[in-house]
N, C-alpha and C positions, 0 to 999 in steps of 0.2 A: 505492498500499502503505499503509495509518495504521499506526501505533505500535503501535496492540495487536497486529495483525497479522504486525508485522515476525516475531517470533520464535516460530512458533507449534513447532517442535519442536529440542531441543536437544541434541545428542551431546557426552556426555561417556567418550570410550575411558578403559579403566581396565586396568592390569594383574595389578592387586594390590599394587602397593607403597603403600607411603605417600606417597609422591612424588605419585605419579598421582591418588591422592585428595585431594588439598588442591587439585584444581580442582573439587571438587565444592561446595563452598558459593558459592564465586565462579557457579557454573551455576544454584544454588538460587537467588540473588541475584537473577539475570536471569529465571528461569523465575517466579518471583513477579510482577515487574516488571511482565511480559508475558501471565501466564498461562497459561504455557508448559509442552507435556509435556516433560518429561526425560527422556533415554533413555539408559541405561547401560550401556555396550555391552565387553566383552573377545570378545579375539580368543585364541583359544588354538591353540597351535602345536603340532600332532603332530612326533611324530620324522619324517625325512626319510623317503618311502614308500622306497627302498631297503633302508632297514635295519629296515624294518617287522616280517620275516619273523621276523629274528635276535631283536628285542627281544620279540617275543612269545614266543620258544620260552625268553628269559630270564626271563620273569615282566617285563616289563617295561610288557606290557598293562593289567595292574593298578595299575601306578601312574601310569598315563597315564588310566587309570579315578578315580583316585583327583584328580588332581588337577583333573581335570573337575569332580568333586564337590564339593571344594574350593573351585573357583569358586564354583560354581552356591551353595554358600553364603553366600557373601562379599557377590555380587551382590543376593540374595536380603535377607538379614541390611541390608545397607545400602538397599536400597527401602525396607522395611517401615519404620525409620527414620526415612526422610525420608514416608515416607506418614504415618507420625505426626505428622510435621511439616508435614501439609497440602499436601503439593507432588505434584503429576502425574506421577505415574515410574513406569517401567518397564526391565524388563533384557532383556539379548539377549546371546546368547552363537553365535559362528560361528568354525569352526575352518577351518585352513590354513594357509596358509605366503602370505609377501609382507602383512605387519600392514598396510602402509600403503594398499598395491592394495585389501584387502579393507572395509577403513575407510571410503576413497573409493567402492567398488562400493555399499556398506548407506548410505551419505551420499545419492548415486544414487536408490537404489531405493526408501529412505524420505523423501526429498525432506525433509533435513536444513535447518536452516534458519539454525543457527551452531552452531560447533564451539567446546567448551571443555577444551582440556586441560593438562596438567602437561608442561615440559619435563623432561629427565630431568638439567639442569644440567650436561652434558658441556660443555665448549667448547677449544679450542686441536685438538690432535692426536687425543685422543681421540672428537669429532664425527669428525672426517675420516675417520679409521679407521673408525669404527662407524658413521655415519651420523644422522640424526634421522629419526625417524618423522614426526614433527610437520613439519619440514622437507618430507616427502616427501607430505605429506596437505596440505600446502600448494600445492606445485606439482598434486597431482591433481585438486583441486577447484577449484570457484569459491565455494565458501560461507565465508564469514569464518569466521577462528581466530582466538580468543583463546586466548592462550598462558602459562601463572601457570607463573613462576619457583616453582621447586621450596623454594630456599633464600632467599626473601623473604616476608614475612608482609603 
């Protein structure tokens, strides 16, 4: 594999937070270097299925649709901004539970070559209690993962 083919597809998982978005400039630099396609991915977590009927009755389905639309607008806006900077970029949104597993499934199905993502800066007890999506992704994929610490420039 020659250098220019190494990272054909670069995935940036985004959750809509400013922390997650800090990975984007790093991914853009790599994409430009390798003439890669950048894929901005969001995993929308719907409410647990056992509560869905109750949530629908309470009008929560409209809020979920609103969340979906807001994230879509966020992704499209970011995609437009990057395309304006001559970056080859597309967006994708998937829904489900088990964010890390869904991302790893996407990595396999799309033949992603590199994942660039931000950690959320948790350490110690918080990380132990809540786990780390980044850590789970590193466990379930063979693809290189570049982690960006959001608290460091």
